[in-house]
C-alpha positions as CSV (number, residue, x, y, z in Angstrom):
1,M,211.6,194.9,12.9
2,T,210.0,196.7,9.9
3,M,206.3,197.3,9.4
4,L,206.2,194.8,6.5
5,Q,208.0,192.2,8.6
6,V,205.4,192.7,11.4
7,H,202.6,192.5,8.8
8,D,203.9,189.1,7.6
9,R,204.4,187.9,11.2
10,I,200.8,188.4,12.3
11,S,199.2,186.9,9.2
12,T,199.2,183.3,10.4
13,R,196.9,184.0,13.3
14,S,194.9,186.7,11.6
15,R,193.8,184.5,8.7
16,W,191.4,182.7,11.0
17,R,189.6,185.9,12.0
18,R,186.2,185.1,10.3
19,N,183.7,187.7,11.5
20,A,181.9,189.9,13.7
21,A,180.4,189.9,15.4
22,A,181.8,188.7,13.9
23,T,181.5,191.0,16.3
24,L,179.8,190.7,15.5
25,A,177.4,189.4,14.6
26,V,175.7,189.0,11.6
27,I,172.6,188.4,13.5
28,L,172.3,191.8,15.0
29,C,170.1,192.8,12.1
30,A,166.7,191.6,11.1
31,A,164.2,192.5,8.4
32,L,162.9,196.1,8.8
33,A,161.1,196.7,5.6
34,A,158.9,195.0,3.0
35,C,160.0,194.8,-0.6
36,S,160.0,197.9,-2.6
37,N,158.0,198.1,-5.7
38,S,160.1,200.8,-7.4
39,T,161.6,199.8,-10.7
40,N,164.2,202.5,-11.3
41,D,167.1,200.6,-9.8
42,A,167.6,197.7,-12.2
43,D,170.9,197.4,-14.0
44,T,171.0,200.2,-16.6
45,G,174.0,198.9,-18.4
46,G,177.4,200.4,-18.9
47,D,179.7,201.8,-21.6
48,D,181.9,199.7,-23.9
49,S,184.3,199.0,-21.1
50,G,181.5,197.5,-19.0
51,K,181.6,200.4,-16.5
52,G,178.9,202.9,-15.7
53,G,175.1,202.5,-15.2
54,T,173.4,201.5,-12.0
55,F,174.1,198.5,-9.9
56,T,171.5,197.2,-7.3
57,F,172.4,195.1,-4.3
58,G,169.8,193.5,-2.1
59,I,170.0,193.1,1.7
60,I,167.6,191.7,4.2
61,G,167.6,194.4,6.9
62,A,167.9,198.1,7.0
63,P,170.5,199.7,9.4
64,P,169.4,202.0,12.2
65,T,171.9,204.5,10.9
66,L,174.4,205.0,8.1
67,N,177.1,205.8,10.7
68,P,179.5,202.9,10.6
69,A,180.9,203.7,14.0
70,L,177.4,203.1,15.5
71,G,176.2,200.4,13.2
72,D,177.0,196.7,13.1
73,P,179.2,194.6,10.8
74,A,176.1,192.9,9.5
75,Y,175.5,196.0,7.4
76,N,178.8,195.8,5.6
77,P,177.0,195.3,2.2
78,L,175.7,198.8,2.6
79,Y,178.6,200.6,4.4
80,Q,181.4,199.4,2.1
81,W,180.2,201.5,-0.9
82,A,180.9,204.7,1.0
83,Y,183.7,203.6,3.4
84,E,186.9,202.1,2.1
85,P,188.5,200.1,5.0
86,L,191.9,200.8,6.2
87,V,192.9,197.2,5.5
88,V,191.6,194.6,3.0
89,L,191.4,191.0,4.0
90,E,191.9,189.1,0.8
91,P,190.3,185.7,-0.1
92,D,193.5,183.9,0.6
93,G,193.6,185.2,4.1
94,T,196.4,187.7,3.6
95,Y,196.1,191.5,4.2
96,S,196.5,194.2,1.6
97,S,196.3,198.0,1.6
98,G,193.0,199.8,1.7
99,L,193.3,203.4,2.8
100,A,196.4,202.4,4.8
101,D,199.6,202.1,2.9
102,K,201.4,200.4,5.8
103,F,200.0,198.8,8.9
104,G,201.0,196.3,11.7
105,Y,202.5,195.8,15.1
106,T,205.9,197.3,15.8
107,D,206.7,195.2,18.9
108,D,206.8,191.5,19.8
109,E,203.9,191.6,22.3
110,N,201.1,192.9,20.1
111,K,200.8,196.1,22.1
112,V,201.9,198.8,19.7
113,Y,200.1,199.1,16.3
114,E,200.8,201.7,13.6
115,V,198.8,202.8,10.6
116,T,200.4,204.8,7.8
117,L,197.9,206.2,5.3
118,R,198.3,206.5,1.6
119,E,199.2,210.0,0.4
120,D,196.7,212.6,-0.9
121,L,193.6,211.0,0.5
122,Q,190.3,213.0,0.7
123,F,186.9,212.3,2.2
124,S,183.8,212.7,0.0
125,D,183.1,216.0,1.8
126,G,186.4,217.4,0.6
127,E,188.2,217.1,4.0
128,T,191.8,215.8,4.0
129,L,192.4,212.3,5.4
130,D,195.7,212.5,7.2
131,A,197.0,211.3,10.6
132,E,195.2,214.0,12.5
133,A,191.9,213.1,10.9
134,L,192.5,209.4,11.5
135,K,193.2,210.1,15.2
136,T,190.0,212.1,15.4
137,F,188.1,209.2,14.0
138,F,189.7,206.6,16.3
139,T,189.0,208.9,19.3
140,Y,185.3,209.2,18.3
141,E,184.9,205.5,17.5
142,K,186.4,204.4,20.8
143,K,183.8,206.3,22.7
144,Q,180.9,204.5,21.1
145,S,179.1,201.6,22.8
146,S,179.0,199.8,19.5
147,S,180.8,196.7,18.2
148,A,183.3,198.9,16.5
149,G,183.9,200.9,19.7
150,L,184.4,197.7,21.7
151,L,187.1,196.6,19.3
152,L,189.2,199.6,20.3
153,G,188.7,198.9,24.0
154,S,192.4,197.8,24.5
155,V,193.7,201.1,23.1
156,E,195.4,203.1,25.9
157,S,196.8,206.0,23.9
158,M,197.0,207.4,20.3
159,E,199.8,209.4,18.9
160,V,200.4,211.1,15.6
161,T,204.0,210.3,14.8
162,D,204.2,212.0,11.3
163,P,201.6,213.6,9.0
164,L,200.3,210.2,7.8
165,T,201.0,207.8,10.7
166,V,199.1,207.1,13.9
167,R,200.5,204.9,16.6
168,L,198.1,203.0,18.9
169,T,199.5,201.8,22.2
170,L,197.4,199.1,23.9
171,G,196.9,198.3,27.5
172,R,197.1,194.6,26.9
173,S,198.2,192.3,24.2
174,D,195.6,192.2,21.4
175,P,196.6,190.5,18.1
176,G,193.5,191.4,16.2
177,F,193.9,195.0,14.9
178,S,194.5,194.2,11.2
179,F,191.4,192.1,11.2
180,Y,189.4,194.8,13.1
181,F,190.4,197.4,10.5
182,A,189.5,195.2,7.6
183,Q,186.1,194.9,5.9
184,A,184.6,192.2,8.1
185,F,184.5,194.1,11.4
186,G,184.7,197.5,9.8
187,A,186.5,199.4,12.6
188,G,188.6,200.9,9.8
189,N,185.7,202.7,8.1
190,V,187.1,206.1,8.6
191,I,184.7,209.1,8.9
192,S,185.5,212.7,8.1
193,P,186.3,215.0,11.1
194,K,183.8,217.5,9.8
195,A,181.0,215.0,10.0
196,I,182.2,213.8,13.4
197,K,181.5,217.3,14.7
198,D,177.9,216.9,13.5
199,P,177.3,213.2,13.7
200,D,173.6,213.4,13.2
201,T,174.3,214.1,9.5
202,L,175.7,210.5,9.4
203,N,172.3,208.9,10.1
204,T,171.1,209.5,6.5
205,G,174.3,210.7,4.8
206,T,177.9,209.5,4.5
207,A,181.3,211.1,4.8
208,G,183.9,208.4,4.0
209,A,186.8,208.0,1.7
210,G,185.3,205.2,-0.3
211,Q,184.3,204.9,-3.9
212,Y,180.8,206.3,-3.5
213,T,178.8,208.7,-1.4
214,A,175.2,208.6,-0.3
215,V,172.5,210.6,-2.0
216,P,169.9,211.4,0.7
217,G,167.5,212.9,-1.9
218,E,167.3,209.6,-3.8
219,T,167.1,207.5,-0.6
220,V,164.1,206.2,1.3
221,T,165.2,205.1,4.7
222,G,164.3,201.4,5.3
223,D,163.5,200.8,1.6
224,H,166.5,201.7,-0.6
225,Y,169.8,203.7,-0.3
226,T,171.3,205.4,-3.3
227,F,175.0,206.1,-3.8
228,E,176.8,208.0,-6.5
229,K,180.5,208.2,-7.4
230,N,182.8,210.0,-5.0
231,P,184.8,212.5,-7.1
232,N,187.5,212.6,-4.3
233,Y,188.2,208.9,-4.3
234,Y,191.9,208.3,-4.8
235,D,191.5,205.7,-7.6
236,Q,188.8,206.8,-10.0
237,D,189.6,204.0,-12.5
238,A,188.6,201.4,-9.9
239,I,185.0,202.7,-9.7
240,Q,182.7,200.4,-11.8
241,F,179.3,202.0,-11.7
242,D,177.8,205.5,-11.9
243,K,175.3,204.7,-9.1
244,V,174.8,201.9,-6.6
245,V,171.4,201.2,-5.0
246,V,171.1,199.0,-1.9
247,K,167.6,197.7,-1.7
248,I,166.0,196.3,1.4
249,I,164.0,193.1,0.6
250,A,163.0,191.4,3.9
251,N,161.5,188.2,2.5
252,A,164.0,185.6,1.3
253,S,161.8,184.3,-1.5
254,S,161.2,187.8,-2.7
255,M,165.0,188.3,-2.8
256,L,165.4,185.4,-5.2
257,Q,162.5,186.6,-7.3
258,A,164.0,190.1,-7.5
259,L,167.3,188.6,-8.7
260,K,165.6,186.4,-11.3
261,S,163.6,189.3,-12.7
262,G,166.6,191.6,-12.9
263,Q,165.5,194.1,-10.3
264,I,168.8,193.5,-8.4
265,Q,172.1,192.2,-9.6
266,A,173.5,190.7,-6.3
267,A,172.3,190.1,-2.8
268,S,173.0,188.8,0.6
269,A,171.7,185.2,0.9
270,D,169.5,183.6,3.5
271,I,170.9,180.3,4.7
272,T,167.4,178.6,4.4
273,T,167.2,179.4,0.7
274,L,170.8,178.6,-0.5
275,Q,169.9,175.2,-1.7
276,T,166.8,176.5,-3.5
277,A,168.9,179.2,-5.2
278,K,171.5,176.6,-6.4
279,S,168.7,174.4,-7.7
280,D,167.3,177.4,-9.6
281,G,170.6,178.0,-11.3
282,I,171.5,181.1,-9.4
283,N,175.2,181.8,-8.9
284,V,175.8,181.4,-5.1
285,V,179.0,182.5,-3.5
286,S,179.4,181.3,0.1
287,A,181.9,180.0,2.7
288,P,181.6,178.6,6.3
289,Q,181.3,181.4,8.8
290,T,178.6,181.4,11.4
291,L,177.8,179.5,14.6
292,V,174.0,179.2,14.8
293,G,172.1,178.0,17.9
294,L,170.9,179.3,21.3
295,N,173.0,181.6,23.4
296,F,172.5,180.8,27.1
297,T,173.0,184.3,28.5
298,D,171.8,183.4,32.0
299,R,174.5,181.1,33.4
300,T,173.9,182.1,37.0
301,G,170.2,181.2,37.2
302,E,169.1,184.8,37.9
303,L,166.4,184.8,35.2
304,S,165.8,181.0,34.9
305,E,166.9,179.0,37.9
306,P,167.6,175.8,36.0
307,M,170.0,177.6,33.7
308,G,172.3,178.3,36.6
309,D,173.2,174.5,36.8
310,V,175.8,173.4,34.3
311,R,174.2,170.0,34.2
312,V,171.1,171.6,32.7
313,R,173.0,173.5,30.1
314,Q,174.9,170.3,29.1
315,A,171.6,168.4,29.0
316,L,170.2,170.8,26.5
317,Q,173.2,170.3,24.3
318,M,172.7,166.6,24.3
319,A,168.9,166.8,23.7
320,V,169.2,168.3,20.2
321,D,169.6,166.2,17.0
322,R,171.8,168.6,15.2
323,K,172.2,166.5,12.1
324,A,168.5,166.2,11.7
325,I,168.1,170.0,11.9
326,A,170.9,170.5,9.4
327,Q,169.5,168.1,7.0
328,G,165.9,169.2,7.3
329,L,166.5,173.0,7.1
330,L,169.7,173.2,5.0
331,G,169.8,169.9,3.2
332,D,173.3,169.1,4.5
333,E,173.8,167.2,7.8
334,S,177.5,168.0,7.6
335,L,176.7,171.5,8.8
336,A,175.8,170.2,12.3
337,L,178.2,171.7,14.9
338,S,178.6,171.0,18.6
339,Q,181.4,173.4,19.5
340,F,182.8,176.9,19.2
341,A,185.2,176.4,16.3
342,L,184.6,175.4,12.6
343,P,186.3,172.3,11.1
344,D,189.8,173.0,9.7
345,T,190.4,175.9,12.1
346,P,193.0,175.8,14.9
347,G,190.5,175.6,17.8
348,F,188.4,172.7,16.4
349,L,188.4,169.5,18.4
350,P,186.8,166.5,16.5
351,E,186.2,164.6,19.8
352,L,183.8,167.3,21.0
353,E,181.4,166.3,18.2
354,E,181.1,163.0,19.9
355,E,181.2,164.3,23.5
356,M,178.1,166.4,22.9
357,A,176.4,164.1,20.4
358,Y,172.7,163.6,20.4
359,D,171.8,161.5,23.4
360,P,168.3,162.3,24.8
361,D,168.5,159.6,27.4
362,K,171.6,161.2,28.9
363,A,169.9,164.6,28.7
364,R,167.0,163.3,30.7
365,Q,169.3,161.8,33.2
366,L,171.2,165.1,33.7
367,L,168.0,167.0,34.0
368,A,166.8,164.6,36.7
369,E,170.1,164.9,38.6
370,A,169.7,168.6,38.6
371,G,166.2,168.4,40.0
372,Y,164.1,168.9,36.8
373,P,162.9,165.4,35.9
374,D,159.8,166.9,34.3
375,G,161.7,169.6,32.5
376,F,161.0,173.3,32.7
377,T,160.0,176.3,30.6
378,L,162.7,178.6,29.1
379,K,162.0,182.1,27.9
380,T,163.6,182.5,24.5
381,L,164.2,185.4,22.1
382,T,164.5,184.9,18.4
383,T,164.2,186.8,15.0
384,P,163.2,185.9,11.5
385,F,166.5,187.3,10.1
386,S,168.4,184.6,8.2
387,G,165.9,182.0,9.2
388,L,166.8,182.1,12.9
389,D,163.1,181.7,13.8
390,K,162.9,178.5,11.9
391,I,166.0,177.2,13.5
392,T,164.7,178.2,17.0
393,E,161.4,176.3,16.3
394,A,163.4,173.2,15.2
395,I,165.4,173.4,18.5
396,A,162.2,173.8,20.4
397,G,160.9,170.6,18.9
398,E,163.9,168.7,20.0
399,L,164.0,170.1,23.5
400,A,160.3,169.3,24.0
401,K,161.1,165.6,23.7
402,V,163.0,165.9,27.0
403,G,160.4,168.0,28.7
404,V,161.9,171.5,28.1
405,T,159.5,174.0,26.6
406,L,160.8,177.1,24.8
407,E,158.5,180.2,25.4
408,I,159.5,182.0,22.2
409,T,159.3,185.7,21.6
410,S,160.2,186.8,18.0
411,K,161.3,190.4,17.3
412,P,161.0,191.3,13.6
413,T,163.3,194.3,13.3
414,P,167.0,194.7,14.0
415,N,166.5,197.4,16.6
416,D,163.8,195.5,18.5
417,Y,165.9,192.3,18.5
418,L,169.0,194.1,19.6
419,Q,167.3,196.1,22.3
420,A,165.5,192.9,23.6
421,M,168.9,191.1,23.7
422,L,170.6,193.9,25.6
423,S,167.8,194.2,28.0
424,N,168.9,191.0,29.7
425,E,165.4,189.7,30.0
426,Y,165.9,186.5,28.1
427,P,167.9,183.6,29.5
428,A,168.1,182.1,26.0
429,I,168.6,184.0,22.7
430,A,168.7,182.8,19.1
431,L,172.4,183.0,18.1
432,G,174.2,183.7,14.9
433,Y,177.9,184.6,15.6
434,G,180.8,184.7,13.2
435,L,183.2,181.9,14.2
436,N,186.7,183.3,14.1
437,D,189.7,182.5,16.1
438,A,189.5,182.8,19.9
439,N,190.4,186.5,19.8
440,S,187.4,187.4,17.7
441,L,185.2,185.0,19.7
442,Y,186.1,187.0,22.8
443,A,185.3,190.4,21.3
444,G,181.5,190.2,21.3
445,F,180.6,186.9,22.8
446,I,182.9,186.2,25.8
447,N,183.9,189.7,26.7
448,P,181.7,190.8,29.7
449,Q,181.0,194.1,27.8
450,G,180.2,192.3,24.5
451,P,176.7,192.6,23.0
452,F,176.3,188.8,23.1
453,N,177.0,188.7,26.8
454,P,174.2,191.0,28.1
455,A,174.5,189.6,31.7
456,H,178.2,190.5,31.7
457,Y,179.1,187.0,32.8
458,S,182.7,186.0,33.3
459,D,184.5,182.8,34.0
460,S,187.8,182.8,35.9
461,E,189.2,179.8,34.0
462,L,188.4,181.4,30.7
463,D,190.0,184.7,31.9
464,K,193.2,182.8,32.6
465,L,193.3,181.0,29.3
466,Y,192.7,184.3,27.4
467,A,195.4,186.2,29.3
468,T,197.9,183.5,28.2
469,Y,196.4,183.4,24.7
470,F,196.6,187.1,24.0
471,A,200.4,187.1,24.8
472,T,201.2,183.9,22.9
473,P,202.8,183.9,19.4
474,S,200.4,182.7,16.7
475,E,202.4,179.6,15.9
476,E,202.0,178.4,19.5
477,A,198.4,179.4,20.0
478,G,196.5,176.4,18.6
479,E,196.4,174.4,21.8
480,L,195.2,177.4,23.7
481,E,192.4,177.9,21.2
482,Q,191.4,174.3,21.7
483,A,191.4,174.7,25.5
484,I,189.2,177.8,25.2
485,N,186.8,175.9,23.0
486,Q,186.8,172.9,25.4
487,R,186.0,175.2,28.3
488,L,183.1,176.8,26.5
489,V,181.6,173.4,25.7
490,D,182.2,172.1,29.3
491,Q,180.4,175.1,30.8
492,G,177.5,175.0,28.4
493,W,178.2,178.6,27.4
494,A,175.7,178.2,24.6
495,L,173.9,175.5,22.5
496,P,175.8,175.3,19.1
497,V,173.6,173.6,16.5
498,L,174.9,174.6,13.0
499,G,178.1,175.9,11.4
500,T,176.5,177.7,8.5
501,P,177.8,179.5,5.5
502,L,177.6,183.2,4.9
503,G,176.5,183.6,1.3
504,Y,175.6,185.9,-1.6
505,Y,173.7,185.6,-4.8
506,V,175.2,187.1,-8.0
507,A,173.3,187.5,-11.3
508,D,174.8,186.3,-14.6
509,G,177.0,188.8,-16.2
510,F,178.6,190.0,-13.0
511,K,181.8,188.8,-11.2
512,G,184.3,189.8,-8.6
513,L,182.5,188.7,-5.4
514,E,184.9,186.4,-3.5
515,A,183.8,185.0,-0.2
516,T,186.0,182.4,1.4
517,A,186.6,181.0,4.9
518,L,189.9,183.0,4.9
519,N,188.3,186.4,4.4
520,S,185.5,185.7,6.9
521,A,183.1,185.2,4.0
522,V,182.9,189.1,3.8
523,P,184.1,190.2,0.3
524,H,185.3,193.6,-0.8
525,F,181.9,194.5,-2.4
526,T,183.4,197.2,-4.6
527,E,185.2,194.5,-6.5
528,L,181.8,193.6,-8.1
529,R,181.8,194.4,-11.8
530,R,180.4,193.3,-15.1
531,G,182.1,190.4,-16.9
């Protein structure tokens, strides 16, 4: 079987890998900084071809580091300018070459994956990107306790088979590597071996093989990050701008105002302002992507005794009027979701929407059967990022009607929120997780080592389902995805409330940003251009 044949064979399952965290998790970041008042980063225009000048992109939260092996996929709108992925997930769900010329599984069990690089690649620091450099990066990345490092957890060995090819041999079947190496999860954001020897330089600088490279002298950490053209990028004609500035604007309303005033030309959207933006005539690009609700991280009752009873977890699911929340906060009740798969994906079960439909009387009955007729208090973590605090408050209002009080703690910054989540001190945590296929759902959410499973909880029935799923051909995996979804709902793994879009705002005069359900609503940001 040739590499291209393998590439085609895996695309059916891979097309459903909507991100990370995805893994991961769009929600690992929160607002760090207030809006900047600097004015030197508006679009400065280009030459007659439309190229050149400065382009400014707004994001809500600042990353703790510019090192993509340590950061989270939520910061892709920043990382992508300096780091070209190995693989590009196209808007139609197919894969194309990034830094990799050829890629895919070479066996029938999804246990051997090979990457062959393009010829004559260089990093921005002048180092050569060849198979040895790629192996050095994979080895470094795998050692990290980050979402990217977790994705390489199944890798058992790495072998350079020729000057441009690395073979990864896996300890178990794992059909997700093309998706992992694409832009949504970012595990293919390759770093120079020179920088890996001194990784502290990657906190404020970059050493990738992408179109741009960071300019630390023109960057204010937590406020704005400046990138200039990488003279070593393999396709200079593809570079659209002389400079790119990524500006941190924590307030969603201020983000819209910055776009209207021309301070920025595109931005990551906040789900609570999408309707306002559309009403104001702003170009909105979005696609279904994220499960939003409460993650029940304590399923044994160690932190909150009631949460160890599955009847309680099921009661909480039935106590929330999801359609009312979807309509009230997002203006669209069709975004209500009661399960762990989005409509029109293989794992979705329409009957689950009825099974876990709003039924406060049933919720009270289950609470009483579990020994909590008067309800209880549940310690809950949330964050203002992407309006999660508003959604948490809405859920709290619904649960209060059946006697359950959420004792809410809100963490304003990405690091504070992440550290609080990983501390395993909160039995319920505001959740925003990219809904993909069952494989990507496992990576950060079900995996006992995943960041969204801080109590390292496991379920033997799920383990059996996944063992079968990982080794099943994609065309036969639909029923297994549904069984995994059903098990998660039955066990009250979390409280799904909304299936929300991941979106972006784009100013008039710019194009190229394509976010679809089939590319995980994570575009290739360097495709942005005037036109």
